[in-house]
DOMARGU-10739 format. One line per 5 residues: number of its first residue (from 1); for each residue x, z, y of C-alpha. Coordinates in nm, 3 decimals, padded with zeros to 5 digits, always signed. Layout:
BEGIN
NUM) X,Z,Y  ...
***
This chain:
BEGIN
1) -06.097,+03.907,-02.103  -05.741,+04.023,-02.046  -05.678,+04.330,-01.832  -05.368,+04.514,-01.715  -05.301,+04.786,-01.460
6) -04.979,+04.783,-01.258  -04.936,+05.152,-01.160  -04.783,+05.268,-00.835  -04.472,+05.396,-01.015  -04.401,+05.037,-01.121
11) -04.473,+04.900,-00.776  -04.225,+05.131,-00.601  -03.914,+04.990,-00.778  -04.038,+04.639,-00.700  -04.068,+04.729,-00.333
16) -03.727,+04.899,-00.333  -03.565,+04.592,-00.486  -03.730,+04.370,-00.225  -03.604,+04.601,+00.050  -03.249,+04.597,-00.086
21) -03.251,+04.219,-00.110  -03.382,+04.189,+00.245  -03.115,+04.432,+00.371  -02.839,+04.242,+00.193  -02.951,+03.922,+00.360
26) -02.963,+04.061,+00.713  -02.627,+03.917,+00.808  -02.744,+03.560,+00.752  -03.115,+03.586,+00.820  -03.096,+03.417,+01.158
31) -02.931,+03.111,+01.005  -03.123,+03.081,+00.678  -03.478,+03.208,+00.725  -03.718,+02.913,+00.762  -03.990,+02.922,+01.023
36) -04.351,+02.905,+00.911  -04.443,+02.650,+01.178  -04.196,+02.384,+01.292  -04.091,+02.425,+01.653  -04.197,+02.175,+01.915
41) -03.827,+02.110,+01.975  -03.761,+02.026,+01.608  -03.434,+01.838,+01.549  -03.452,+01.462,+01.584  -03.469,+01.303,+01.240
46) -03.268,+00.991,+01.169  -03.443,+00.679,+01.043  -03.254,+00.371,+00.920  -03.316,+00.063,+01.134  -03.362,-00.258,+00.935
51) -03.226,-00.592,+01.047  -03.464,-00.815,+01.237  -03.579,-00.567,+01.498  -03.945,-00.558,+01.391  -04.129,-00.236,+01.479
56) -04.489,-00.168,+01.382  -04.665,+00.140,+01.519  -04.994,+00.232,+01.350  -05.209,+00.489,+01.531  -05.524,+00.652,+01.392
61) -05.628,+00.816,+01.721  -05.945,+00.987,+01.597  -06.153,+01.244,+01.788  -06.027,+01.509,+01.542  -05.658,+01.459,+01.625
66) -05.456,+01.555,+01.933  -05.382,+01.277,+02.179  -05.140,+01.046,+01.992  -04.785,+01.064,+02.120  -04.440,+00.938,+02.029
71) -04.212,+01.220,+01.915  -03.847,+01.243,+02.013  -03.753,+01.107,+01.670  -03.979,+00.804,+01.711  -03.841,+00.734,+02.059
76) -03.486,+00.757,+01.929  -03.567,+00.517,+01.644  -03.706,+00.265,+01.893  -03.399,+00.300,+02.117  -03.173,+00.246,+01.817
81) -03.368,-00.065,+01.721  -03.336,-00.204,+02.073  -02.961,-00.135,+02.080  -02.873,-00.254,+01.731  -03.086,-00.567,+01.690
86) -02.893,-00.891,+01.758  -03.049,-01.085,+02.046  -02.986,-01.417,+02.218  -03.024,-01.516,+02.580  -03.320,-01.709,+02.714
91) -03.689,-01.641,+02.771  -03.853,-01.575,+02.437  -03.520,-01.559,+02.257  -03.486,-01.362,+01.933  -03.472,-00.985,+01.977
96) -03.656,-00.667,+01.895  -04.017,-00.584,+01.978  -04.279,-00.321,+01.895  -04.642,-00.388,+01.806  -04.884,-00.100,+01.855
101) -05.199,-00.117,+01.642  -05.501,+00.099,+01.573  -05.564,+00.198,+01.212  -05.827,-00.075,+01.175  -05.553,-00.336,+01.225
106) -05.644,-00.428,+01.580  -05.344,-00.511,+01.800  -05.329,-00.288,+02.106  -05.000,-00.400,+02.261  -04.682,-00.600,+02.191
111) -04.380,-00.476,+02.384  -04.031,-00.630,+02.393  -03.759,-00.374,+02.325  -03.455,-00.595,+02.384  -03.335,-00.533,+02.742
116) -03.337,-00.856,+02.939  -03.278,-00.967,+03.296  -03.539,-01.157,+03.494  -03.395,-01.491,+03.373  -03.425,-01.388,+03.006
121) -03.056,-01.314,+02.955  -02.980,-01.007,+02.747  -02.873,-00.720,+02.970  -02.532,-00.581,+02.870  -02.454,-00.422,+03.205
126) -02.528,-00.084,+03.364  -02.905,-00.133,+03.362  -02.922,-00.176,+02.985  -03.003,+00.190,+02.914  -03.266,+00.203,+03.187
131) -03.439,-00.109,+03.056  -03.440,+00.026,+02.700  -03.588,+00.356,+02.819  -03.853,+00.166,+03.016  -03.949,-00.032,+02.705
136) -03.970,+00.281,+02.491  -04.181,+00.444,+02.761  -04.416,+00.146,+02.756  -04.458,+00.185,+02.379  -04.528,+00.555,+02.425
141) -04.794,+00.473,+02.685  -04.959,+00.222,+02.452  -04.965,+00.478,+02.172  -05.133,+00.735,+02.395  -05.414,+00.495,+02.483
146) -05.479,+00.376,+02.127  -05.796,+00.526,+01.983  -05.996,+00.494,+01.665  -06.228,+00.192,+01.654  -06.592,+00.237,+01.744
151) -06.851,+00.199,+01.474  -06.856,+00.362,+01.129  -06.648,+00.676,+01.131  -06.404,+00.575,+00.861  -06.028,+00.605,+00.871
156) -05.870,+00.359,+00.627  -05.500,+00.420,+00.675  -05.403,+00.226,+00.365  -05.570,-00.088,+00.497  -05.424,-00.028,+00.844
161) -05.073,-00.004,+00.702  -05.132,-00.317,+00.496  -05.249,-00.518,+00.796  -04.953,-00.402,+01.004  -04.691,-00.498,+00.747
166) -04.853,-00.790,+00.565  -04.630,-01.097,+00.572  -04.349,-00.914,+00.748  -03.995,-00.906,+00.622  -03.948,-00.535,+00.676
171) -03.841,-00.323,+00.968  -03.944,+00.010,+01.118  -04.297,+00.138,+01.057  -04.402,+00.434,+01.272  -04.724,+00.605,+01.163
176) -04.891,+00.830,+01.421  -05.166,+01.004,+01.225  -05.270,+01.335,+01.076  -05.307,+01.158,+00.741  -05.662,+01.277,+00.670
181) -05.778,+00.948,+00.523  -06.152,+00.930,+00.457  -06.181,+00.574,+00.330  -06.338,+00.482,+00.000  -05.996,+00.393,-00.142
186) -05.823,+00.720,-00.058  -06.067,+00.986,+00.056  -05.906,+01.329,+00.069  -06.254,+01.482,+00.064  -06.311,+01.363,-00.292
191) -05.946,+01.373,-00.402  -05.920,+01.743,-00.319  -05.597,+01.940,-00.295  -05.500,+01.987,-00.659  -05.433,+01.626,-00.761
196) -05.090,+01.523,-00.884  -04.944,+01.308,-00.601  -04.770,+01.062,-00.834  -05.083,+01.020,-01.048  -05.286,+00.959,-00.731
201) -05.040,+00.696,-00.606  -05.030,+00.525,-00.946  -05.410,+00.508,-00.952  -05.422,+00.356,-00.603  -05.155,+00.104,-00.706
206) -05.346,+00.005,-01.022  -05.653,-00.062,-00.806  -05.458,-00.286,-00.569  -05.510,-00.053,-00.272  -05.148,+00.008,-00.169
211) -04.969,-00.192,+00.100  -04.644,-00.371,+00.019  -04.385,-00.174,+00.216  -04.081,-00.343,+00.065  -03.805,-00.344,+00.325
216) -03.984,-00.107,+00.562  -03.841,+00.222,+00.684  -04.133,+00.456,+00.745  -04.138,+00.736,+01.002  -04.454,+00.948,+00.988
221) -04.538,+01.170,+01.285  -04.828,+01.407,+01.348  -04.912,+01.466,+00.981  -05.165,+01.748,+00.953  -05.219,+01.780,+01.330
226) -05.587,+01.838,+01.414  -05.816,+01.881,+01.712  -06.188,+01.868,+01.785  -06.410,+01.997,+01.506  -06.151,+01.962,+01.228
231) -06.041,+02.289,+01.069  -05.663,+02.344,+01.094  -05.461,+02.289,+00.778  -05.276,+02.593,+00.638  -04.920,+02.534,+00.530
236) -04.991,+02.481,+00.154  -05.245,+02.211,+00.238  -05.011,+02.040,+00.486  -04.740,+02.045,+00.220  -04.970,+01.887,-00.039
241) -05.095,+01.627,+00.209  -04.735,+01.527,+00.276  -04.673,+01.507,-00.099  -04.968,+01.267,-00.130  -04.835,+01.032,+00.138
246) -04.475,+01.059,+00.016  -04.588,+00.948,-00.331  -04.792,+00.665,-00.179  -04.489,+00.562,+00.027  -04.267,+00.549,-00.283
251) -04.526,+00.362,-00.489  -04.563,+00.109,-00.205  -04.191,+00.024,-00.229  -04.080,+00.154,+00.112  -03.705,+00.154,+00.170
256) -03.724,+00.506,+00.316  -04.001,+00.745,+00.412  -03.930,+01.024,+00.662  -04.178,+01.285,+00.785  -04.116,+01.421,+01.134
261) -04.187,+01.796,+01.145  -04.204,+01.811,+01.523  -04.528,+01.975,+01.634  -04.724,+01.740,+01.855  -04.868,+01.860,+02.185
266) -05.221,+01.999,+02.169  -05.350,+01.762,+02.437  -05.720,+01.684,+02.374  -05.785,+01.342,+02.221  -05.903,+01.047,+02.427
271) -06.130,+00.932,+02.144  -06.487,+01.056,+02.150  -06.788,+01.055,+01.921  -06.885,+01.213,+01.592  -06.626,+01.202,+01.318
276) -06.649,+01.334,+00.961  -06.446,+01.648,+00.905  -06.250,+01.732,+00.591  -06.323,+02.063,+00.419  -06.005,+02.272,+00.411
281) -05.958,+02.550,+00.153  -05.927,+02.896,+00.303  -05.926,+03.261,+00.203  -06.287,+03.374,+00.198  -06.352,+03.743,+00.268
286) -06.673,+03.942,+00.230  -06.726,+04.310,+00.303  -07.026,+04.490,+00.152  -07.219,+04.778,+00.307  -07.009,+05.040,+00.123
291) -06.680,+04.890,+00.233  -06.629,+04.688,-00.085  -06.409,+04.394,+00.010  -06.391,+04.072,-00.190  -06.129,+03.812,-00.098
296) -06.132,+03.478,-00.277  -05.813,+03.268,-00.285  -05.864,+02.912,-00.415  -05.596,+02.759,-00.635  -05.549,+02.488,-00.371
301) -05.393,+02.755,-00.147  -05.203,+02.921,-00.429  -05.047,+02.593,-00.538  -05.105,+02.629,-00.913  -05.049,+02.296,-01.086
306) -05.171,+02.199,-01.432  -05.130,+02.496,-01.664  -04.870,+02.664,-01.443  -04.893,+03.016,-01.305  -04.613,+02.968,-01.050
311) -04.694,+03.032,-00.686  -04.552,+02.789,-00.432  -04.336,+02.933,-00.151  -04.618,+02.860,+00.093  -04.861,+03.052,-00.130
316) -04.624,+03.349,-00.140  -04.647,+03.363,+00.241  -05.028,+03.365,+00.225  -05.036,+03.638,-00.041  -04.782,+03.835,+00.160
321) -05.011,+03.825,+00.462  -05.298,+03.951,+00.248  -05.079,+04.236,+00.118  -05.004,+04.353,+00.471  -05.371,+04.336,+00.567
326) -05.484,+04.524,+00.256  -05.216,+04.792,+00.297  -05.334,+04.848,+00.654  -05.700,+04.856,+00.553  -05.628,+05.119,+00.285
331) -05.401,+05.334,+00.501  -05.657,+05.618,+00.498  -05.715,+05.587,+00.121  -05.385,+05.650,-00.060  -05.570,+05.686,-00.393
336) -05.743,+05.347,-00.368  -05.684,+05.078,-00.629  -05.685,+04.701,-00.598  -05.800,+04.449,-00.857  -05.698,+04.086,-00.896
341) -05.928,+03.871,-01.111  -05.820,+03.525,-01.219  -06.071,+03.254,-01.301  -06.029,+02.909,-01.450  -06.219,+02.586,-01.499
346) -06.323,+02.455,-01.841  -06.179,+02.103,-01.880  -06.244,+01.916,-02.207  -06.012,+02.036,-02.481  -05.959,+02.382,-02.334
351) -06.042,+02.697,-02.530  -06.195,+03.029,-02.430  -05.876,+03.219,-02.511  -05.659,+02.959,-02.342  -05.861,+02.979,-02.021
356) -05.844,+03.358,-02.026  -05.468,+03.355,-02.082  -05.413,+03.108,-01.798  -05.636,+03.296,-01.555  -05.461,+03.623,-01.646
361) -05.116,+03.472,-01.588  -05.222,+03.345,-01.247  -05.383,+03.676,-01.151  -05.065,+03.853,-01.258  -04.858,+03.618,-01.040
366) -05.076,+03.708,-00.739  -05.056,+04.080,-00.820  -04.678,+04.065,-00.847  -04.658,+03.882,-00.514  -04.878,+04.145,-00.350
371) -04.650,+04.419,-00.480  -04.333,+04.244,-00.370  -04.485,+04.198,-00.024  -04.541,+04.571,+00.020  -04.876,+04.663,-00.135
376) -04.820,+05.015,-00.272  -05.157,+05.077,-00.440  -05.208,+05.038,-00.817  -05.328,+04.689,-00.908  -05.559,+04.602,-01.197
381) -05.509,+04.249,-01.331  -05.792,+04.072,-01.512  -05.803,+03.727,-01.669  -06.172,+03.635,-01.672  -06.134,+03.275,-01.777
386) -06.442,+03.071,-01.690  -06.716,+03.307,-01.567  -07.014,+03.337,-01.799  -07.282,+03.082,-01.716  -07.044,+02.865,-01.513
391) -06.905,+02.524,-01.605  -06.752,+02.218,-01.445  -06.912,+01.999,-01.715  -07.235,+01.826,-01.614  -07.403,+01.568,-01.836
396) -07.085,+01.543,-02.038  -06.869,+01.469,-01.732  -06.601,+01.704,-01.597  -06.651,+01.743,-01.221  -06.339,+01.796,-01.013
401) -06.529,+01.950,-00.722  -06.704,+02.203,-00.946  -06.373,+02.276,-01.118  -06.201,+02.349,-00.787  -06.471,+02.607,-00.709
406) -06.399,+02.783,-01.039  -06.019,+02.789,-01.001  -05.970,+03.100,-00.789  -05.812,+03.444,-00.781  -06.035,+03.722,-00.647
411) -05.891,+04.034,-00.484  -06.119,+04.339,-00.462  -06.073,+04.681,-00.301  -06.284,+04.946,-00.126  -06.215,+05.066,+00.226
416) -06.507,+05.312,+00.236  -06.527,+05.653,+00.075
***
């Protein structure tokens, strides 16, 4: 077991350096500092519009998502399709249209986007913009009333995307979904939040589960948005969920894949009924009777990949929040110390010393982040490796779920006397 103590005299220079860097950046902070949560009025993202004018809108519409809506970016993409698609006069003449479907492949509505007069002639006059806006509004209305199918509570987005695009020659694919797929093919509950996105996509492709998105420009809206009984997704989990779907999009051959960061309205869903929830990693905190506090941070939140001990930017934010909370909790105890204990799983081929070294490096990364975020108390760093008596191996098989429970960093401190 590796152990190290970072004394307060080492922490103070770290804090001073962080303060100097923050001060030096004050002149540009307003322009360069990213927000933790995208604003509702996020900039409209641009999506290429393919020739042909085909638009497919796939909506999951589950009870655990906000009411599905079209974002400003999606509306703009539909307007652009209506304006740019070549059309000919006459009832039923070639032009652009949008098909709104539920994730089970059922067609909810087909709406013409090309602006036409009552006789079928393409409108090029002053009413053109009004007619286009009316068509986009009709699509938005259809999206809002699309709900998850009744019956077994399963969301198979991969199959829904396949049914929407199968046999098509490409176009614009708008996905309105939080992306929490719980189908047998891609079930985020069993995949977890530590899988390599490209490896996941390659596995799905090898099993013939990916749609053929060749020629399709994908715009994904509402990713990670939840309602009902579903636990909200912290930023690291939303980031990893997007990485999963981005890899799937690439492996499916999509021409482009854009994720709209606009926050959807928190309007309650129209869908009702029981729906399986997805367990979301979170910081677990326990306080004993003597004020002994134990906070457990799973690797899924810290963003450690493979044998890396590098925190993701989102994880740094989470650790920073813990530093502020701990500093406040220990305000009356200037002599208090904090410990960070790293733990690791025991995959086949790993060694006792290797697991201890990895868990120590990760605990040290968390301790350093705590110090940089303002924690002034001495920090003890311990690399425990795999705890005695624990293993992710059962009957000769390495269990990913059990491994995820072992991959944690534990922060301990005492608030009582």
